[in-house]
SELODREN-917336 format. One line per field, with one value per residue: x negated, y, z of N, C-alpha, C in turn; residue in three letters. Coordinates in pm, 1 decimal, always signed. Atoms other than C-alpha are relative to their C-alpha. Example, Ala and Ser with C-alpha at 12.3 -4.5 7.8 and 13.67 -1.06 7.14 Angstrom:
BEGIN
neast = -89.0/+82.0
nnorth = -119.0/-119.0
nup = +0.0/-6.0
caeast = -1230.0/-1367.0
canorth = -450.0/-106.0
caup = +780.0/+714.0
ceast = -90.0/+77.0
cnorth = +120.0/+109.0
cup = +0.0/+73.0
type = ala/ser
This chain:
BEGIN
neast = -84.5/+89.0/+72.4/-85.1/-47.1/+103.0/-39.7/-60.6/+107.3/+6.8/-113.8/+21.3/-55.8/-93.8/-100.6/-73.9/-18.9/-68.2/-143.4/-69.9/-15.5/-99.0/-130.5/-37.9/-26.1/-137.1/-98.9/+9.5/-42.1/+93.7/+138.4/+9.8/-59.7/+84.8/+120.3/-37.7/-34.5/+119.0/+94.9/-49.8/+16.7/+75.9/+9.6/-113.3/+45.1/+47.4/-112.5/-12.4/-106.5/-110.8/-47.7/-41.1/-53.5/-123.7/-107.7/-41.3/-85.1/-126.3/-75.8/-61.5/-110.1/-110.9/-66.4/-76.1/+76.2/+6.3/+136.9/+48.5/+36.1/+121.6/+109.7/+24.3/+54.6/+141.3/+73.4/+7.9/+98.5/+17.6/+26.2/-118.0/+17.4/+85.7/-83.8/-54.1/-134.5/-102.0/-5.9/-69.9/-143.3/-38.6/-2.3/-107.9/-123.7/+4.1/-36.9/-142.4/-67.8/+6.2/-91.7/+58.9/-40.1/+107.6/-20.4/+32.5/+115.1/+123.4/+9.3/+131.0/+101.0/-26.3/+61.2/+145.5/+35.7/-26.6/+100.6/+125.3/-22.3/-50.1/-119.4/+42.8/+36.3/-127.0/-66.6/+78.3/-23.3/-135.5/+7.0/+70.0/-94.0/-105.7/+58.4/-13.1/-140.1/-54.9/-98.8/+22.9/-62.1/+86.4/+121.0/-34.8/-17.1/+132.8/+70.1/-55.0/+42.2/+144.6/+43.1/+138.5/+15.4/+31.5/+141.6/+79.8/+52.5/-78.6/+56.5/-34.0/-143.3/-11.7/+56.0/-87.5/-127.6/+29.1/+23.2/-125.6/-96.0/+49.5/+58.4/-89.5/-135.4/-93.9/-59.9/+47.4/-95.7/+31.7/+120.6/-29.7/-77.7/+99.4/+106.9/+126.5/+79.0/+84.4/+100.6/+94.1/+106.4/-14.2/+115.8/+26.5/-120.1/-98.5/+53.6/+38.4/-120.9/-46.8/+89.0/-40.8/-130.2/+18.6/+57.9/-99.9/-102.9/+55.5/+17.8/-131.5/-11.5/-109.0/-113.9/-124.7/+24.3/+20.5/-4.6/+139.6/+39.0/-4.8/+116.8/+120.4/+0.3/-9.9/+116.4/+103.2/+16.2/-113.4/+26.0/+105.6/-53.0/-98.9/+48.6/+143.5/+35.7/-86.2/+45.9/+146.8/+64.8/-28.7/+35.7/+98.9/+28.3/-87.4/+77.3/+83.6/-87.8/-47.0/+115.6/+35.4/+111.8/-57.9/-79.2/-134.4/+5.4/-134.6/-96.3/-63.5/-148.5/-53.9/+30.0/-88.1/-132.1/+1.3/+27.3/-89.3/-45.6/-144.9
nnorth = -120.0/-115.9/-7.6/-62.7/-128.7/-42.4/-124.3/+33.2/-5.0/-135.8/-23.7/+40.3/+130.3/-12.4/-102.7/+17.6/+136.9/+86.4/-36.3/+34.6/+146.1/+34.4/-40.2/+94.2/+130.0/-10.3/+5.8/+124.6/+106.6/+110.7/-23.0/+46.8/-99.3/-118.6/+30.8/+1.9/-133.4/-87.3/+48.4/-36.0/-145.4/-47.4/-146.7/-53.3/-29.6/-136.4/-89.9/-55.3/+67.7/-88.8/-79.8/+84.7/+132.2/-4.0/-66.6/+82.0/+105.0/-63.9/-33.8/+126.1/+34.2/-96.2/+28.1/+125.3/+123.6/+71.8/+29.9/+113.7/-52.3/-82.6/+95.3/+56.0/-105.1/-21.6/+117.9/-16.3/-104.0/-86.1/-134.9/-87.6/-83.6/-115.1/-96.3/-105.7/+33.4/-68.7/+69.6/+127.5/-31.7/-32.7/+115.7/+87.3/-61.1/+22.3/+141.2/+13.9/-68.0/+88.7/+108.7/+106.0/+3.3/+54.3/+143.9/+64.8/+87.8/-62.7/-140.9/-25.5/-9.3/-127.3/-99.0/+13.4/-59.1/-142.3/-63.1/-9.6/-87.4/-133.7/-25.8/-31.1/+127.2/+68.9/-62.8/+30.9/+138.9/+6.7/-58.4/+98.0/+106.5/-58.0/-18.1/+127.8/+30.1/+62.8/-85.4/-14.6/+114.2/+114.3/-22.9/+21.3/+144.6/+61.2/-43.0/+76.4/+138.7/+8.0/-134.3/-30.6/-36.2/-143.1/-18.5/+34.9/-118.3/-42.7/+53.0/+142.9/+9.0/-30.3/+111.9/+118.4/-21.5/-0.6/+138.7/+77.1/-50.7/-1.6/+127.6/+110.5/-39.2/+13.3/-130.0/-54.1/+33.9/+137.8/-7.8/-61.8/+97.5/+90.5/-95.1/+66.2/-13.5/-117.3/+20.2/+102.0/-43.6/+39.0/+70.4/+123.3/+83.0/-1.1/+25.7/+141.3/+78.8/-28.3/+71.6/+140.3/+14.4/-24.8/+123.9/+107.3/-30.7/+24.5/+145.9/+65.3/+75.3/-52.5/+58.7/-82.6/-138.1/-21.4/-137.0/-39.7/-78.1/+88.2/+88.5/-76.4/-48.1/+112.4/+49.0/+46.1/+145.2/+60.7/-27.9/+91.2/+134.7/+8.6/-35.5/+22.7/+139.7/+87.2/+2.6/-14.6/+98.9/-18.1/-137.4/-29.1/-142.8/-66.7/-11.4/-118.2/-118.9/-24.8/-52.4/-130.9/+11.5/-27.0/-122.2/-10.3/-85.9/-43.5/+100.0/-22.8/-4.8/+133.7/+36.5/-77.2/+61.0/+117.7/-47.2/-115.0/-22.5/-7.8
nup = -0.6/-6.7/+126.0/+102.9/-51.5/-95.0/-69.1/-130.4/-100.8/-51.3/-87.9/-140.4/-37.9/-110.0/+22.6/+126.0/+49.8/-96.1/-9.2/+125.8/+1.2/-101.0/+52.9/+105.0/-64.2/-55.1/+109.7/+74.6/-93.3/-20.8/+47.2/+138.0/+88.1/-5.4/+79.5/+141.7/+46.3/+4.2/+100.5/+131.4/+21.3/-116.7/-4.5/-75.7/-135.1/+0.2/-17.9/-135.0/-73.4/-37.6/+112.2/+113.6/-28.9/-79.3/+73.3/+113.8/-51.5/-42.1/+122.2/+50.3/-88.8/+18.5/+128.0/-1.9/+2.2/-129.2/-47.6/+80.8/+133.1/-13.7/-13.8/+131.7/+85.7/-34.5/+51.5/+146.3/+34.0/-117.9/+46.7/-9.8/-119.4/+34.1/+73.0/-85.9/-45.4/+79.9/+126.4/-22.5/+2.4/+136.3/+89.1/-42.2/+53.0/+146.5/+24.6/-26.4/+108.8/+114.1/-22.2/-80.6/-139.9/-84.2/-14.3/+125.6/-9.3/+45.3/-47.5/-63.3/+106.7/+62.7/-88.7/+13.6/+129.4/-2.4/-84.6/+76.0/+114.9/-23.7/+77.5/+137.5/+65.8/+22.0/+116.4/+118.3/+36.9/+54.6/+135.2/+84.3/+36.0/+84.0/+133.9/+68.3/+16.7/-120.0/-68.4/-142.9/-64.7/+20.9/-80.9/-141.7/-22.7/+4.3/-120.0/-110.5/+13.2/-4.5/-35.3/+30.1/+141.5/+7.6/-35.9/+118.2/+63.8/+115.9/+125.4/+2.3/+31.6/+144.0/+75.4/-15.2/+66.6/+146.1/+39.8/+0.0/+98.3/+137.4/+37.7/-26.4/+46.9/-112.8/-30.3/-128.4/-105.5/-42.8/-82.2/-128.6/-77.4/-61.1/-25.2/-25.3/+121.5/-8.8/-104.6/+42.0/+91.9/+139.1/+48.8/-73.8/-21.3/+107.4/+132.8/+14.9/+18.9/+136.2/+92.5/-6.8/+67.2/+141.9/+52.0/+0.6/+97.9/+133.8/+18.0/-6.1/-125.5/-80.1/+70.5/-12.7/-39.1/-139.9/-44.8/+3.6/-115.9/-116.7/+7.0/-26.9/-137.8/-93.6/-69.2/+96.3/-11.5/+72.3/+141.4/+44.1/+10.2/+105.0/+134.0/+21.8/-25.7/+81.1/+140.0/+2.2/+87.5/+142.8/+34.9/-105.6/-12.6/-100.8/-124.6/+16.4/+2.9/-135.7/-74.6/+53.1/+92.6/+131.2/-20.2/+60.7/+118.8/+35.9/+48.3/+127.7/-8.4/-25.3/-138.5/-87.0/+6.9/-89.1/-138.7/-22.4/-136.5/-8.5
caeast = +0.8/-280.5/-458.7/-160.7/-59.4/-384.3/-216.1/-44.8/-383.5/-350.8/-23.4/-27.5/+23.4/+198.5/+383.7/+493.1/+434.6/+543.0/+866.4/+952.6/+895.9/+1099.7/+1386.0/+1380.0/+1365.2/+1682.2/+1863.1/+1735.9/+1770.7/+1476.6/+1100.9/+1146.2/+1377.7/+1154.9/+848.8/+1031.7/+1168.0/+839.5/+633.9/+854.9/+833.4/+551.6/+542.3/+878.3/+689.0/+563.4/+913.4/+977.5/+1186.7/+1393.0/+1416.9/+1467.7/+1524.5/+1781.2/+1979.4/+1980.0/+2125.5/+2385.2/+2479.6/+2540.5/+2755.4/+2959.9/+3038.5/+3178.8/+2891.4/+2910.4/+2608.0/+2580.1/+2578.5/+2314.6/+2095.0/+2135.1/+2062.9/+1736.5/+1635.2/+1711.7/+1505.0/+1374.9/+1287.8/+1647.3/+1537.1/+1302.3/+1588.7/+1706.0/+2021.6/+2215.0/+2126.8/+2251.5/+2591.2/+2602.8/+2516.5/+2762.5/+3037.8/+2923.5/+2954.1/+3298.5/+3398.5/+3293.2/+3543.7/+3307.3/+3405.6/+3174.4/+3325.8/+3233.5/+2982.0/+2725.0/+2773.7/+2449.3/+2247.7/+2414.6/+2303.5/+1949.6/+1939.5/+2096.1/+1849.7/+1573.4/+1727.6/+1763.2/+2087.4/+1899.0/+1762.3/+2110.2/+2254.8/+1966.3/+2025.3/+2397.2/+2321.0/+2080.0/+2342.5/+2604.9/+2367.2/+2398.3/+2776.0/+2826.5/+3142.8/+3142.7/+3373.9/+3139.2/+2838.9/+3016.6/+3120.1/+2763.6/+2621.9/+2855.4/+2750.2/+2377.0/+2283.9/+1912.8/+1974.1/+1944.5/+1590.1/+1475.8/+1254.5/+1423.1/+1187.5/+1252.8/+1629.4/+1596.0/+1383.1/+1618.5/+1941.2/+1786.8/+1673.6/+2008.7/+2208.0/+1984.1/+1799.0/+2062.4/+2370.9/+2532.3/+2774.2/+2669.9/+2990.8/+2894.8/+2548.0/+2685.0/+2920.1/+2605.0/+2380.0/+2123.0/+2009.5/+1860.3/+1655.0/+1489.7/+1161.0/+1193.0/+840.7/+824.2/+1183.0/+1419.8/+1197.0/+1038.9/+1390.0/+1488.3/+1184.8/+1295.7/+1654.3/+1535.7/+1319.8/+1599.9/+1855.1/+1625.9/+1567.7/+1939.7/+1909.1/+2185.0/+2504.3/+2765.1/+2793.1/+2662.6/+2699.6/+2370.1/+2361.4/+2464.3/+2188.8/+1928.1/+2029.6/+2068.8/+1822.8/+1491.3/+1468.9/+1815.3/+1725.1/+1409.4/+1593.4/+1865.4/+1660.1/+1290.3/+1240.6/+1529.4/+1362.9/+994.3/+919.8/+1095.5/+1028.2/+703.0/+667.3/+951.7/+707.4/+466.5/+753.6/+879.1/+528.1/+513.0/+249.0/+482.8/+633.8/+997.7/+1031.1/+1403.5/+1716.0/+1844.7/+2216.4/+2275.3/+2102.7/+2308.7/+2625.8/+2524.6/+2413.6/+2707.3/+2772.7/+3132.0
canorth = +0.3/+239.2/+153.4/+266.5/+558.3/+691.1/+1023.0/+837.8/+831.0/+1204.1/+1171.2/+1151.1/+798.8/+904.5/+1209.2/+1085.6/+725.1/+548.4/+756.0/+700.9/+326.3/+307.7/+495.6/+266.4/-41.8/+80.0/+119.9/-196.9/-418.5/-656.2/-668.2/-864.5/-606.9/-323.8/-490.8/-552.7/-201.2/-28.5/-257.9/-170.8/+205.7/+281.4/+649.5/+689.2/+686.2/+1028.6/+1175.4/+1398.6/+1223.6/+1521.0/+1706.8/+1413.7/+1070.1/+1143.4/+1399.4/+1161.5/+875.2/+1112.3/+1229.3/+870.3/+815.1/+1132.5/+1021.4/+686.9/+440.2/+175.8/+83.4/-240.4/-49.5/+193.8/-96.8/-256.0/+75.5/+121.9/-232.4/-155.5/+163.4/+330.4/+631.0/+755.3/+895.2/+1135.2/+1309.1/+1641.3/+1589.2/+1851.8/+1669.1/+1341.3/+1501.3/+1634.9/+1307.3/+1111.2/+1354.5/+1321.1/+940.9/+964.4/+1212.6/+951.6/+712.5/+505.7/+405.1/+326.3/-20.8/-94.2/-375.2/-164.2/+160.9/+127.7/+70.0/+370.9/+578.2/+443.5/+551.4/+890.2/+966.1/+920.6/+1157.5/+1530.8/+1677.4/+1804.6/+1455.8/+1303.7/+1551.4/+1488.5/+1115.4/+1156.2/+1376.0/+1111.4/+836.5/+1066.4/+1132.1/+762.6/+776.8/+645.3/+780.6/+903.8/+616.6/+359.9/+514.8/+515.7/+150.6/+57.9/+258.3/+86.6/-252.9/-186.4/+128.9/+98.5/+150.6/+523.0/+473.1/+345.6/+601.5/+805.3/+689.3/+328.3/+382.6/+539.1/+250.0/-16.4/+139.7/+198.1/-164.2/-312.4/-85.5/-68.5/-399.5/-626.5/-435.0/-444.8/-160.9/+67.2/-4.1/-374.0/-293.5/-67.6/-348.0/-548.6/-281.2/-540.4/-501.0/-165.2/-301.4/-596.8/-552.9/-549.0/-672.6/-941.4/-1066.3/-959.8/-966.5/-1309.1/-1452.1/-1278.8/-1434.0/-1780.7/-1733.3/-1595.1/-1904.3/-2141.5/-1960.5/-1973.9/-2345.1/-2414.6/-2532.7/-2315.2/-2503.4/-2254.2/-1886.3/-1777.8/-1463.3/-1298.0/-1046.4/-1305.1/-1537.0/-1262.3/-1148.3/-1489.9/-1666.0/-1729.5/-2082.7/-2166.7/-2001.0/-2208.3/-2531.0/-2450.1/-2306.2/-2376.8/-2719.6/-2869.8/-2780.5/-2780.1/-3099.2/-3019.9/-2642.3/-2614.1/-2242.2/-2170.2/-2229.3/-1970.0/-1730.0/-1767.5/-1696.4/-1381.7/-1516.7/-1490.9/-1142.8/-1076.0/-933.2/-864.8/-1063.1/-1102.6/-1058.9/-1432.2/-1477.0/-1202.0/-1374.3/-1685.9/-1488.4/-1246.2/-1094.9/-1139.2
caup = +0.2/+91.9/-230.9/-441.9/-217.6/-64.2/+26.5/+313.5/+489.7/+532.9/+724.6/+1103.4/+1233.8/+1554.1/+1427.3/+1084.8/+978.1/+1297.4/+1337.4/+968.8/+997.9/+1316.3/+1149.2/+847.9/+1068.8/+1241.1/+909.8/+741.1/+1046.8/+1007.2/+955.0/+634.6/+478.7/+595.5/+437.9/+110.8/+84.9/+161.7/-62.8/-357.2/-310.7/-65.1/-162.5/+11.5/+340.8/+238.9/+271.4/+570.1/+836.7/+948.5/+618.6/+382.4/+532.2/+801.5/+591.7/+295.4/+498.4/+649.9/+299.7/+190.9/+496.8/+439.5/+85.5/+193.6/+180.8/+452.1/+663.9/+467.5/+138.3/+262.7/+364.2/+21.6/-149.9/+39.9/-54.6/-418.2/-422.8/-106.3/-319.2/-288.3/+49.7/-130.0/-308.5/-167.6/+40.4/-157.9/-478.5/-331.2/-269.2/-623.4/-790.1/-577.9/-677.0/-1040.9/-1021.4/-869.7/-1141.5/-1396.1/-1245.0/-1034.7/-682.1/-390.4/-382.8/-748.1/-792.6/-974.6/-777.8/-578.6/-893.2/-1049.8/-749.3/-783.3/-1150.8/-1095.3/-816.8/-1073.2/-1329.5/-1318.9/-1449.2/-1755.8/-1829.3/-1789.9/-2043.1/-2281.8/-2272.3/-2326.1/-2629.1/-2762.5/-2750.9/-2899.6/-3193.9/-3279.2/-3277.1/-2922.9/-2760.5/-2402.1/-2306.0/-2459.7/-2283.8/-1948.4/-1980.0/-2072.5/-1782.7/-1537.0/-1671.3/-1700.5/-1507.3/-1575.3/-1947.3/-1874.2/-1747.3/-2089.5/-2259.3/-2530.4/-2806.2/-2708.4/-2722.3/-3068.7/-3191.8/-3054.9/-3176.6/-3521.0/-3533.9/-3433.7/-3660.7/-3967.9/-3964.2/-3814.3/-3938.9/-3593.6/-3518.7/-3236.5/-3047.7/-3038.8/-2910.1/-2641.0/-2538.6/-2455.4/-2299.0/-2197.9/-2558.6/-2467.3/-2178.6/-2351.6/-2536.4/-2913.1/-2972.8/-2704.6/-2696.1/-2974.1/-3282.6/-3217.4/-3185.6/-3509.5/-3681.0/-3563.5/-3683.6/-4017.0/-4077.0/-3984.1/-4197.1/-4500.9/-4444.6/-4414.1/-4055.8/-3916.4/-4003.0/-3883.9/-3817.9/-3482.0/-3276.9/-3359.5/-3076.9/-2817.7/-2937.3/-2916.9/-2569.3/-2416.3/-2189.4/-2371.2/-2237.3/-2372.0/-2704.3/-2727.5/-2663.3/-2914.0/-3199.1/-3146.1/-2985.1/-3180.2/-3514.7/-3421.1/-3619.1/-3946.9/-3937.4/-3736.8/-3807.8/-3564.5/-3280.1/-3417.9/-3480.7/-3126.2/-2997.9/-3204.8/-3444.6/-3745.3/-3770.1/-3845.7/-4194.3/-4194.5/-4279.1/-4630.6/-4709.5/-4712.9/-4378.5/-4223.6/-4344.1/-4156.0/-3849.5/-3854.6/-3513.4/-3405.2
ceast = -87.9/-74.6/+82.0/+47.3/-100.0/+34.9/+62.3/-104.6/-8.6/+113.5/-30.1/+68.9/+109.6/+115.3/+82.7/+27.0/+77.5/+145.1/+78.1/+26.8/+105.0/+142.4/+46.6/+30.1/+142.2/+107.3/+0.4/+27.1/-92.8/-137.3/-12.7/+53.9/-83.5/-125.2/+33.4/+26.1/-121.4/-97.7/+42.0/-22.5/-77.9/-10.1/+114.7/-37.7/-58.2/+110.5/+8.1/+121.5/+120.2/+57.3/+49.4/+70.8/+133.1/+113.6/+50.6/+96.0/+135.1/+84.6/+68.2/+119.5/+119.9/+77.8/+52.8/-77.1/-3.4/-144.7/-59.5/-44.8/-125.2/-123.7/-37.0/-63.9/-147.3/-83.6/-16.6/-109.2/-10.3/-22.6/+120.6/-11.9/-89.8/+76.3/+57.3/+145.0/+111.8/+19.0/+73.7/+150.6/+50.2/+11.0/+109.5/+134.5/+4.6/+43.5/+147.9/+82.2/+0.6/+92.5/-56.9/+41.7/-112.5/+12.3/-32.5/-129.5/-132.4/-24.5/-137.4/-109.1/+16.8/-60.0/-151.1/-47.2/+16.4/-96.7/-133.0/+10.9/+43.7/+124.8/-33.7/-33.9/+126.9/+68.7/-76.0/+24.7/+140.7/-0.4/-68.9/+93.2/+110.3/-50.7/+4.6/+145.3/+63.1/+96.1/-32.7/+55.4/-88.6/-127.1/+28.2/+16.1/-135.6/-79.1/+48.4/-48.9/-148.3/-58.4/-140.8/-24.0/-39.3/-142.6/-91.3/-41.8/+77.7/-48.3/+31.7/+145.6/+20.5/-44.0/+93.2/+131.6/-17.1/-18.2/+128.9/+96.1/-46.2/-51.7/+96.9/+146.8/+104.4/+53.8/-42.1/+95.1/-22.0/-123.4/+27.9/+88.3/-88.4/-124.5/-132.2/-94.4/-97.0/-111.0/-104.4/-103.4/+27.2/-113.9/-19.7/+118.9/+84.9/-59.0/-53.3/+120.4/+57.5/-83.9/+36.9/+130.0/-13.0/-57.6/+103.3/+109.3/-48.9/-13.8/+132.3/+24.1/+110.6/+130.3/+127.5/-38.3/-17.1/+15.0/-143.0/-43.4/-3.1/-122.1/-129.2/-10.9/+5.9/-134.9/-103.0/-22.5/+112.1/-18.4/-103.9/+48.2/+91.3/-59.6/-144.8/-34.5/+76.2/-55.4/-151.9/-67.4/+22.6/-27.9/-102.0/-33.3/+87.4/-73.5/-88.2/+81.8/+44.1/-113.6/-46.1/-113.2/+46.1/+97.7/+133.2/-7.6/+136.9/+85.9/+46.2/+151.9/+58.8/-25.0/+91.0/+144.0/+9.2/-9.3/+91.2/+41.2/+152.4/+39.5
cnorth = +125.6/+17.1/+73.7/+138.5/+54.6/+128.2/-29.2/+3.4/+137.2/+31.2/-52.0/-133.2/+18.0/+95.5/-19.8/-146.0/-87.6/+39.3/-35.9/-149.1/-43.7/+35.3/-97.7/-137.7/-1.9/-8.7/-138.7/-122.6/-116.0/+34.7/-40.2/+102.6/+127.5/-19.8/+1.2/+138.0/+89.6/-46.2/+34.8/+147.5/+58.7/+155.2/+62.5/+32.7/+142.0/+100.3/+44.9/-64.3/+88.2/+80.5/-81.1/-128.5/+5.0/+69.7/-81.4/-110.3/+58.4/+38.8/-120.0/-38.5/+91.7/-29.2/-142.9/-127.6/-64.1/-23.7/-112.1/+49.9/+82.7/-88.7/-59.5/+100.2/+23.1/-118.1/+7.0/+96.5/+99.4/+144.0/+91.6/+92.0/+119.6/+106.7/+101.7/-32.7/+66.4/-67.7/-132.0/+22.8/+27.5/-124.6/-99.7/+52.3/-20.7/-144.2/-23.1/+66.9/-84.6/-121.6/-117.1/+14.1/-64.0/-151.2/-77.2/-80.0/+71.0/+138.8/+29.5/+12.9/+128.7/+116.2/-1.4/+69.1/+152.3/+77.2/+19.2/+97.4/+137.5/+18.1/+26.2/-127.4/-80.8/+54.6/-29.5/-143.0/-20.1/+50.1/-98.1/-110.1/+52.4/+19.2/-129.1/-43.5/-66.4/+97.3/+7.7/-120.6/-123.5/+10.3/-22.9/-145.0/-70.9/+33.0/-74.8/-144.5/-18.3/+137.5/+36.1/+30.2/+147.2/+31.8/-36.7/+127.0/+32.9/-60.8/-147.4/-21.9/+25.2/-119.1/-119.6/+18.4/-0.3/-142.7/-79.7/+46.5/-13.5/-136.0/-117.3/+27.8/-23.1/+137.0/+43.4/-31.8/-141.4/-3.1/+55.2/-88.8/-103.7/+82.9/-63.8/+11.5/+116.9/-13.4/-104.3/+55.3/-50.5/-93.1/-134.8/-93.3/-9.2/-42.0/-142.0/-93.0/+22.5/-75.4/-148.9/-20.6/+22.6/-124.2/-111.2/+22.8/-26.9/-147.1/-75.6/-79.5/+51.4/-34.1/+81.6/+137.5/+4.9/+148.8/+47.8/+71.4/-85.0/-93.5/+71.6/+41.5/-109.9/-39.2/-58.6/-150.2/-73.0/+20.6/-96.6/-139.8/-15.1/+19.2/-32.3/-148.3/-93.8/-14.6/+5.2/-99.0/+27.5/+143.0/+48.8/+147.8/+70.3/+19.6/+124.6/+129.0/+38.5/+59.3/+134.0/-2.4/+12.6/+115.0/-4.6/+99.7/+51.7/-113.8/+38.7/-0.5/-134.1/-42.8/+71.3/-53.3/-117.8/+43.4/+116.8/+9.2/+8.5/+92.1
cup = +1.6/-131.2/-107.6/+44.7/+102.6/+76.3/+137.5/+112.2/+63.2/+95.0/+139.6/+32.0/+104.9/-32.0/-126.8/-33.4/+95.3/+14.3/-126.7/-4.5/+100.7/-47.8/-104.4/+57.1/+59.9/-102.7/-65.8/+84.9/+19.0/-55.8/-147.1/-99.0/-3.4/-87.8/-149.3/-55.9/-18.3/-106.3/-141.0/-31.5/+117.2/+10.4/+78.5/+142.1/+10.3/+20.8/+144.9/+69.6/+22.8/-113.5/-117.9/+43.9/+76.0/-75.9/-118.6/+45.3/+45.2/-119.8/-58.1/+88.1/-25.0/-124.1/-8.9/-6.1/+139.1/+40.5/-80.8/-138.0/+4.0/+12.7/-136.3/-92.1/+28.1/-43.2/-149.0/-36.4/+118.2/-40.8/+2.2/+119.3/-26.3/-74.8/+97.3/+36.8/-79.9/-135.3/+12.6/-1.9/-139.1/-85.9/+40.8/-49.3/-151.4/-31.7/+22.2/-111.4/-127.9/+12.8/+77.3/+147.1/+83.1/+17.3/-128.1/+14.2/-32.5/+54.0/+59.2/-102.8/-77.6/+81.0/-20.3/-128.4/+4.7/+89.6/-72.9/-117.3/+47.1/-83.8/-147.3/-75.7/-30.0/-125.3/-127.9/-47.0/-56.8/-143.0/-97.1/-44.0/-92.6/-142.3/-83.7/-15.7/+120.9/+65.5/+149.6/+76.6/-14.0/+86.6/+147.7/+33.2/+3.1/+124.6/+123.2/-0.6/+23.4/+31.0/-44.3/-147.0/-14.6/+43.7/-114.9/-68.0/-127.5/-130.9/-12.1/-34.5/-149.4/-83.6/+4.5/-71.1/-151.4/-49.6/-6.1/-108.8/-143.2/-43.2/+15.4/-39.2/+107.1/+33.9/+139.3/+111.4/+55.1/+85.2/+136.1/+88.6/+66.4/+32.2/+41.7/-120.0/+6.0/+104.2/-38.7/-97.6/-142.0/-41.4/+67.3/+9.3/-126.5/-134.8/-18.3/-20.4/-139.9/-102.0/-4.0/-79.4/-149.0/-67.9/-11.4/-100.3/-141.7/-30.1/+5.8/+125.2/+92.7/-72.8/+9.0/+48.3/+151.7/+34.9/+15.6/+127.0/+127.6/+4.9/+38.5/+148.8/+103.9/+62.2/-99.6/+3.5/-76.8/-148.9/-53.7/-17.4/-120.3/-141.0/-25.6/+16.8/-89.4/-143.3/-13.9/-96.6/-148.0/-46.6/+103.3/+17.1/+102.4/+131.3/-5.8/+0.6/+139.9/+86.6/-51.2/-103.7/-145.9/+19.5/-72.6/-113.6/-42.6/-49.8/-139.8/+18.3/+34.3/+144.0/+96.6/-1.3/+96.7/+146.5/+37.9/+145.6/-1.3/+114.0
type = unk/unk/unk/unk/unk/unk/unk/unk/unk/unk/unk/unk/unk/unk/unk/unk/unk/unk/unk/unk/unk/unk/unk/unk/unk/unk/unk/unk/unk/unk/unk/unk/unk/unk/unk/unk/unk/unk/unk/unk/unk/unk/unk/unk/unk/unk/unk/unk/unk/unk/unk/unk/unk/unk/unk/unk/unk/unk/unk/unk/unk/unk/unk/unk/unk/unk/unk/unk/unk/unk/unk/unk/unk/unk/unk/unk/unk/unk/unk/unk/unk/unk/unk/unk/unk/unk/unk/unk/unk/unk/unk/unk/unk/unk/unk/unk/unk/unk/unk/unk/unk/unk/unk/unk/unk/unk/unk/unk/unk/unk/unk/unk/unk/unk/unk/unk/unk/unk/unk/unk/unk/unk/unk/unk/unk/unk/unk/unk/unk/unk/unk/unk/unk/unk/unk/unk/unk/unk/unk/unk/unk/unk/unk/unk/unk/unk/unk/unk/unk/unk/unk/unk/unk/unk/unk/unk/unk/unk/unk/unk/unk/unk/unk/unk/unk/unk/unk/unk/unk/unk/unk/unk/unk/unk/unk/unk/unk/unk/unk/unk/unk/unk/unk/unk/unk/unk/unk/unk/unk/unk/unk/unk/unk/unk/unk/unk/unk/unk/unk/unk/unk/unk/unk/unk/unk/unk/unk/unk/unk/unk/unk/unk/unk/unk/unk/unk/unk/unk/unk/unk/unk/unk/unk/unk/unk/unk/unk/unk/unk/unk/unk/unk/unk/unk/unk/unk/unk/unk/unk/unk/unk/unk/unk/unk/unk/unk/unk/unk/unk/unk/unk/unk/unk/unk/unk/unk/unk/unk/unk/unk/unk/unk
């Protein structure tokens, strides 16, 4: 922890670090949870106890989060305690205005993401998705399903949406319905799978139409069993393609008919 956050050495042990740790232990409830939370975001120990940590927790309480939810939130990302208390109130009101409720399954992850974004960054990302034809309703549904999609770098979002829409001919509404697509690596995950499917389609090994996007976003082990190991003997290049050694060159019209997303 000290190696990654050396500035903590400059903080007083008795006047800062110990009181902060004791406060967090009281919220989290166990040494194991305390260790996990701090190890994930050690820089959070640099936050001021009286000006940040306590007011942040009180702000979460005032806006309806239960003690259990606050504990879960700190385990998800202790860095939320570094956000100005006034900003916490604003972002919680923003989330509620978007139709999210504190009891929603993904609400805590939405808080974690919003705490990492300034209002200006949020608006910029909304504008980016809108430039690809994404409606506000589609973006909101995707955000609720996969909150971390808004932490993906803008250039990566552009590259992925362009790939899905232009190369795979998948409508943007379909992509936004499966927002995991925006979090997976194109180079390490999506494109090697595309290379495998392209080889199999050209060799006539795919006997019926499949849901292309579902196949690409599914578990890699399941994909390998279904499309790589099954055909490794008669189409040995699928192994190289899956390993990224044969690059995806695009689907032809006939291949896309076979791999048409539904």
